[in-house]
C-alpha positions in Angstrom: 0.0 0.0 0.0 1.4 3.4 -1.0 1.9 6.0 1.7 0.2 9.3 1.0 1.4 12.8 1.7 -1.1 14.3 4.3 -1.0 17.6 2.3 -1.5 16.1 -1.1 -3.6 13.3 -2.6 -0.7 12.1 -4.8 1.3 9.1 -3.7 4.7 9.8 -2.2 7.7 8.7 -4.2 10.5 6.6 -2.7 12.8 9.6 -2.6 10.3 11.7 -0.7 9.7 8.9 1.8 13.4 8.7 2.4 13.8 12.4 2.8 10.9 12.4 5.3 12.7 9.7 7.4 15.8 11.8 7.4 13.9 14.9 8.5 12.7 13.0 11.6 16.2 13.8 13.1 15.0 17.4 13.4 12.9 18.5 16.4 9.1 18.3 16.0 8.8 22.1 16.3 11.3 22.6 13.5 9.6 20.1 11.2 6.3 21.8 11.8 7.6 25.2 10.9 10.1 24.4 8.1 9.7 20.7 7.2 7.5 21.1 4.1 9.6 24.0 2.8 12.8 22.1 3.2 11.3 19.0 1.6 10.2 20.9 -1.4 13.7 22.3 -1.9 15.2 18.9 -1.6 12.8 17.4 -4.1 13.2 20.2 -6.6 17.0 19.9 -6.6 17.0 16.2 -7.0 17.8 14.8 -10.4 15.2 13.0 -12.5 14.6 9.4 -11.6 16.5 9.6 -8.3 15.2 7.3 -5.6 17.9 7.6 -3.0 19.2 10.9 -1.4 22.7 11.9 -2.3 25.1 10.9 0.5 26.2 14.5 1.0 22.6 15.6 1.4 21.8 12.8 3.8 24.8 13.5 5.9 24.0 17.2 5.9 20.4 16.5 7.1 21.6 14.2 9.8 24.2 16.6 11.2 21.8 19.5 10.8 19.1 17.7 12.7 21.4 16.8 15.5 22.6 20.4 15.8 19.1 21.6 15.7 18.1 19.2 18.5 21.0 20.3 20.6 20.3 24.0 20.1 16.6 23.3 20.9 17.6 21.8 24.2 19.6 24.9 25.1 16.5 27.0 25.9 15.2 28.2 29.2 17.2 28.6 32.4 20.7 27.0 31.8 21.4 26.5 35.5 17.9 24.9 36.2 18.1 22.6 33.2 21.7 21.7 34.0 20.8 20.9 37.6 17.9 18.8 36.4 20.1 16.9 33.9 22.7 16.3 36.6 20.1 15.1 39.0 18.7 12.8 36.3 22.2 11.3 35.7 22.8 10.7 39.4 19.3 9.1 39.9 20.0 6.9 36.9 23.3 5.8 38.4 21.5 5.0 41.7 19.0 2.8 39.9 21.8 1.1 38.0 23.4 0.2 41.4 20.2 -1.4 42.6 19.2 -3.1 39.3 21.4 -6.2 39.7 19.7 -6.9 43.0 16.1 -6.6 41.8 15.4 -10.3 42.6 16.3 -9.7 46.3 14.9 -6.1 46.5 12.0 -6.0 44.1 10.0 -3.3 45.9 12.9 -0.9 46.4 14.2 -1.4 42.9 10.7 -0.6 41.6 10.5 2.5 43.9 13.9 3.6 42.5 12.7 3.1 38.9 9.5 5.1 39.6 11.6 7.8 41.1 13.7 8.0 38.0 10.6 8.0 35.8 9.2 10.9 37.8 12.4 12.9 37.4 12.5 12.1 33.6 8.9 13.4 33.3 9.6 16.5 35.3 7.5 15.6 38.3 9.8 17.0 41.0 7.7 16.4 44.1 6.8 12.8 43.3 10.5 12.2 42.4 11.5 13.7 45.8 9.2 11.4 47.8 10.2 8.3 46.0 13.9 9.1 46.1 13.7 9.8 49.8 12.1 6.5 50.5 14.6 4.4 48.5 17.5 6.5 49.8 16.7 5.7 53.4 16.6 2.0 52.6 19.8 2.2 50.5 21.7 4.0 53.3 20.4 1.5 55.8 21.6 -1.5 53.7 25.0 0.1 53.3 25.4 0.6 57.0 23.9 -2.8 58.0 20.8 -1.2 59.6 17.1 -2.4 59.4 14.8 0.6 59.9 12.1 -0.2 57.4 12.0 -3.9 56.7 14.2 -6.9 57.2 16.8 -7.6 54.5 19.2 -10.5 54.6 22.7 -9.1 54.4 24.8 -9.1 52.4 22.6 -8.8 49.3 24.1 -10.7 46.4 23.5 -9.8 42.7 21.5 -11.6 40.1 22.3 -12.3 36.4 23.9 -8.8 35.9 26.6 -9.9 38.4 29.0 -7.8 40.4 30.0 -7.6 44.1 27.4 -7.6 47.0 25.2 -4.5 47.2 27.3 -1.5 48.5 30.1 -4.0 49.3 32.6 -1.5 47.8 31.0 1.6 49.1 30.4 3.5 52.3 27.2 4.7 54.0 28.3 8.3 53.7 29.0 8.0 50.0 25.6 6.3 49.4 23.9 9.0 51.5 25.7 11.7 49.5 24.5 10.3 46.2 20.9 10.4 47.3 21.3 13.7 49.0 22.5 15.3 45.8 19.3 14.1 44.0 17.1 15.3 46.9 18.7 18.7 47.2 18.4 19.2 43.4 14.8 18.2 43.4 14.0 20.5 46.3 15.6 23.4 44.5 13.7 22.6 41.3 10.3 21.8 42.9 9.1 25.5 43.2 9.8 26.1 39.5 7.6 25.2 36.6 7.6 21.6 35.4 11.1 20.7 34.2 12.0 19.5 30.7 10.9 15.9 29.8 14.0 13.8 29.3 14.7 11.1 26.6 13.7 7.5 27.0 17.3 6.6 26.1 18.1 6.9 29.8 16.5 3.5 30.4 18.9 1.4 28.2 21.8 3.4 29.6 20.8 2.3 33.1 20.7 -1.4 32.1 24.1 -1.2 30.4 25.6 0.6 33.4 24.2 -1.9 35.8 25.9 -4.9 34.0 29.0 -6.0 35.8 30.4 -7.1 32.4 34.1 -7.3 31.6 36.3 -5.3 34.0 39.2 -3.0 32.8 41.0 -3.7 36.0 44.1 -5.5 37.2 43.6 -9.0 38.7 43.0 -8.9 42.4 41.7 -5.3 42.4 39.4 -4.8 45.4 37.5 -1.8 44.1 36.4 -2.6 40.5 34.4 -0.6 38.0 32.8 -2.5 35.0 33.9 -1.6 31.5 30.2 -1.3 30.5 29.7 1.4 33.1 32.8 3.2 32.2 31.7 3.2 28.5 28.3 4.7 29.3 29.8 7.4 31.5 32.5 8.3 29.0 29.9 8.5 26.2 27.6 10.7 28.3 30.5 13.0 29.2 31.5 13.1 25.5 28.0 14.0 24.5 28.1 16.8 27.1 31.2 18.2 25.4 29.7 18.0 22.0 26.4 19.6 23.1 28.2 22.4 24.9 30.3 23.1 21.8 27.3 23.1 19.4 25.0 25.1 21.6 27.6 27.4 23.3 25.9 26.6 26.5 27.2 25.5 30.0 24.2 23.5 31.2 25.8 20.2 30.2 29.0 21.2 32.0 27.0 21.8 35.2 25.4 18.4 34.9 28.8 16.7 34.2 30.4 18.4 37.2 27.6 17.4 39.5 27.8 13.8 38.4 31.6 13.8 38.7 31.4 15.0 42.3 29.2 12.0 43.1 31.4 9.5 41.3 34.4 10.9 43.1 33.0 9.8 46.4 33.8 6.1 45.9 37.1 6.9 44.4 38.0 9.0 47.4 37.2 6.2 50.0 39.3 3.8 48.0 42.2 6.2 47.4 44.8 3.7 48.7 43.5 1.0 46.4 43.4 2.9 43.1 45.2 1.5 40.2 46.4 3.1 36.9 43.1 2.2 35.4 41.2 4.0 38.1 43.3 7.1 37.7 43.0 7.0 33.9 39.2 6.6 34.3 38.9 9.5 36.7 41.3 11.6 34.6 39.2 11.1 31.5 36.0 12.1 33.2 37.7 15.2 34.7 39.2 16.1 31.3 35.8 15.8 29.6 34.1 17.8 32.3 36.7 20.6 31.8 36.2 20.4 28.1 32.4 20.7 28.5 33.1 23.9 30.6 35.6 25.5 28.2 34.5 24.6 24.7 31.5 26.9 24.8 33.8 29.8 25.6 36.2 28.9 22.8 33.3 28.6 20.3 31.9 31.9 21.5 35.2 33.7 21.0 35.5 32.1 17.5 32.1 33.4 16.6 32.9 36.9 17.8 36.2 36.8 15.8 
């Protein structure tokens, strides 16, 4: 069955369908305002009988769409949006820590997931209540206390693997990670509903939760999975790219907030850190600094 253009009764050609798929990279608002005009220009400039976009055009549409999406994200209050993005990243990391233990802590893992969902949807008050509840339980487990319900300790992971829950952490570090989320949500709660975040956070949580292969020396007590390192390095790299394209510091604020939380576990294991740990921490610090300074360099370039 041939797809039809909503604005025309004539059937769409294969070339038009492919152009429309490429235009999906652009934000909905941009497509509504300029999509038809851009599509007309592309079709008029195409050679007769062409059914596939020219590679240069396809690449230009993809890169232009990504740039447009990034610039579209750089609207509103930079500090509030950066704080919300940083809180989202820390909440996702907290859920990734609990996810391998879902079989033993199904209720608290669900509460943590619902808390992240509320944060992603911009429901600050609901996110605060859910995060507070699971945060109290997480701190209790890390300290060996039983204030809410009985939990057999230590809690061992399921198929995702890894050490026992909070076996390589400290109650103060666990409390700090949840406190960062709670303080951020409390600051954001009086404001209007925050930006709705992407669903791509969910697969990132699953990948970060997997113990997977470890880029560590044999016998290392404090280990960090390569899958988690990859997710975090990718996120920080995206923050650098977004800051460069949009000339905005909200991504640097989010990266700095997350780095402060990650540094807690590194600090309590300072005597056990290997070259891999230092390289990992150095990479995150370098990317955070790049996210902070690339908007300045780009802005000077534009002024020149």
